[in-house]
N, C-alpha and C positions, 0 to 999 in steps of 0.2 A: 570498554576497549573493543574496537572493531575486530572482525576476522583478520584483516590484513595486519593490524597492529599486533595481535597475538602471534601471527606467524612470523612477523619481522622479529619480534622479541625472542622467539624460539630459535630463529636462525642467528640472532646476535649472541645469545648465550652459548649456543652450540659451537660457534666459530671463534668466539672471543672478540668479535668486532665491537667497535665503540658504538657504531650506528649502522643500520641496514635500510636501504631503500629498495622495495620491491618495484620491479618494472611490469610491464603489461604482460598478459598471458601469452605464452609462446604456443601452447596448444592444450586442449583437453586430453585427459587420458581415456583410453578405450572404455566404452560403456558408461561414461560419466563418473568414473572412479576417482577423479581429482584433476589436477592441472599441473602444468609446467610453466615456470616463470623465471625470468632472469632477475638478478638482484646485484646491487652494488654494496660491497662490504667496506665500510670506512674503518681504518685502524686495524685491519686484519692483514695477514700476510697475502692472501689472494684478494685482489680488488674486485673482481667480478666472478659471479657463481651463477649456476643454474639450480633452481629450487623445484624439486619434484615432490609435490604434496598430495598424498594418496588419502582419500577419504571415502572408503567403501560404504555403501548403504548397509543397513542392518540385515542380517540374514532373514529375519522374520518377515521382511517384505516379500520374500520369494517362497514362503513356507508351503504354499499350495501347488508349487510347480517343481517337481523333483529335478527336471533338467535344469532349471534356472538356479536351483540350490547347488547343483554340481558345478555349473559355470561359475557361480559366485565364489565357491570355495577354492576352485582352481585359480581364479584371478587373485584372491587374497594371498593364497600360498605363493603365487608367482612373485609378489612384492617382498615377501619374506626371503625367498630365494635370491632375488636381486640384491637385497641388502647384505645377505651372507656372502654373495660373490664379491661385492665391493670391499667388504670388511676383511676377506681372507684371500682367495686365490687371485684376485685382481693384482695383488702386490708382486706376482711373478711376471707380470707382463712388462714389456719394454716398448722401445720405439717401433719395433717391427710389427707389434700388435697393440697399438696404443689404445688405452681406455681412459676416461676421465677419472681424476682422483677423487675419492670421497673425502670431502671436507668435514662433513658431519652426517651422522645417520641416527635416526630414532625409529623405534617401533613400539606401539602400544596396542591395546585391544581396539582402539578407535581409528588409528591412522598410522601411516608411515611418512617419515620426513627424510628425504635425501638432499643434501647440499653438495653439489658436484662442481668440479672444475668446469669453467666455461670453455668449451672447445674452440669456440669462435675466437676467443682471446688467445688461445694456445696456438693459433695458426691454421684452424680447420673450419673456416666459415662456410664451406661449400655443401649444399644439399642438392641431391639429384632425384629426378623422377625418370630421366632418361639419361643415358651416359655413352661415352665414346669407348672404343675398344681398350684404350690405354687405362681409362677409369675402371672399367670392369676388371682388368688385370690387377689394378691396385687393390681392389677388394679381395681378389683371390690370393694375393700375396699376404695380406692381413690374415686371412683364414689359415693359410699354410703355416704362418708364424705362430698363430695361436694354437693351432692343433699340435704343432711339433713340440711346444713347450709343455703341454699337458698330457702327452701320451703316457699311459699307464697310471695317471693321477686319479685317485678316487674322488668322486664328486661330493665330497663331504658337505652337508648343509644344503646342497643343491637338489635338483631333480635327479633321481637315480638314472633315468633315462631322459635326456634332453630333448628339446623341441616342443613347440606348443601343440603339435598335432599327434603327439604320441598316443598310440591306440588305446592304452589303458585308461587315458583321461578323456576319450572321445567316443563313449558308447552311443551317444545320441546321433552324431553324424554317421557312424557305422550303420546304425538301424535304418537310416534313411536310404541306404543303398539297395534295399529290397532284395530282388533276385540277381543283382550284379555279381559277376564272377568274383570280383574283388572282395565282396563281403565274405565269401566263403574262404578266400585265400588270405585275408588280412592277418589272422593270427600267425600263420606259418611265415608270411613275409616279416612281420614284427619279430618273430623268434629268430629268423635267419640274421637280421640286423643285430639283435641284441646278443646273439651268441658268437659274434665275431671274436677272433683272437685278439685283435689290436683295437683298443678304444682310447679315446682322448676325452677332453672336455669340449663340448659344443657351445657355440654362442646360443643357439636355439631359436633365434628369430632373425636370421642373418639376411634380411631383405635389404634392398638397395637403400631404402629410406632410413635404415638404421646406421648408415655410414656417413661420416662427416669428412669432406675432402679438403685437402690443402688447396691453396690458392692456384697452384699449377696443375692439380688434379693427379699428381704423381703418388701421393701417399694418402692414407686414410686413417681415421680413428673410428671406433665404434661404440654404440650406446645401446641401452635396453637389454639388460641380461635377465629378464624375468624368467626366461625358460632355459637358462643355462643348466647343463647337466652332462651325464656321460653318454657316449656313443661313437659311431664311426664318423670320421670327419667329413665323408662325402654326403652325409645328410645335410650339413650346412651348405656344402658346395652346390648340391642339386637345388635347394630352395633359393640360394643367392642367384644362380644362373637363371632360374625360372622368373625371378623378379626383375632381371635386367633385359631379357630377351623376349621378343614376341614368339608366339607359338610357331609362326612360319620360319623364324630364323633358328630355332633350336637345332633342327636336324643338320643345318649347315654349319652352325658355329659352336655348338657345345663341344664337339671333339677337340678343337683347337684350344678352347679355354681349359679343358681338362689337362691338356699337356702343360699349359702354363701353371696350373695348380700343382701338379705332381713335380714339375721341375723345381718350383719354389719349396714344396714340401721336402723333397730329397735334400736340398741344400740346408734347410733349417734343421732337419733331423741330424744330419751329420754334425752340426754345431752343438745341438742341445740334447741329444739322446743317444743312448747306446743300443736302441732297438734295431732289430733286423730290418733295415730300410727296404730291401728288396721284397721280403716277404710281406711287410706291411702295404707296400704299394700294390703288389699283386692282389692282396685281399680287397683293399679299398677300391681298386679299379673294377674288380668283379662285382662288388656291392653297389656301385653307382647306380645301375638301373633299378635295383631294389630300393634304394633310398629315394629315387625319383618317383617310383610307383607308390611307395608308401605315402608320400605327400599327395599324390594324385588321388589315392584312396580317400584321404581326408577331404580334399576339395570337392570331390564328387558328392560327398555327403553334406558339405557345408554350403557350397554354392554351385549346384550342378549345372546351372545355365552358363557360368563361367568356364567350366571344364568340358562342356559338351562337345566342342569341335576342336579339341587339342589332339591333332593327328600324332604329333611326336609322342605325347604321353601314352596314347592308346597303343602305338607301336611297341613302346617299352613294356607296356602292361601285357601284351600278348607274349612278348619274349620271356618275361618273368613267369607268367602262368605256364608256359611251355616247360620252363626249367623245373617248376614244381611238380609237373606231371612226370618228368624224367626221374625226379628224386623219389617219387612215391614208391 
């Protein structure tokens, strides 16, 4: 039996389909850890699905490189987190923060298998590398709805601190900062964010490419929850806006988009939470620069050439470092 035949059989058994036809590869997973494919399910409730098949290399392949071992373990853990999210907390989402339904999930020592609702078939066929103002706002409304539903909810089974750039998981990138002021300040910035009074569940990798748009671009659904976990919602917002806007546009456009996010968040919190909305908004507004600079810290260590000429981020970095001096 070929690899495709074995995979089709696992999908068939897991979904109860009579027959499964795997389509072409949609994309490879980061680092060569597997692939995503579409599938047709014959005789099942859902006719179309997306199959995410994760086949990590053996850890022994990296045994001589401590940094690669850390990276490998982080990736493997991320797929366990994603499966936990789809099996558990994802059930609390609705049309305001739509995610694909998990049709079947498996985890073993060798691999992970996700059979997910096909969002194209559900009315979200659009993918963007660039987007309009209204499309950016659609993503912000999704984030506001998602954060509002999970305020105060413990990230059970997920990362205690969400986002893939979380400081505790990125010692190698931090070490590359050498004498940069952010290396010395990174721990205090991380603590400031983690000690916030109000926390929610974060998507953790809320870049533009992880949102699927409706045909009219007015609504979105989100995928890729490998780094879902706890934290302040503005960490997702900062990363999302950075993925949508050029560095030149940030100073001009970020303030207006923040107003869109917080207006949506207030409306969602009133419906879905008994939290002190005014106090939460005040705290998260204050923490937005810290969240932005936290990601900038990671980027400077991971891809310094990409971040070298980001005047907006450098301006916020100076602001945060000045606040740290004041708090000392």
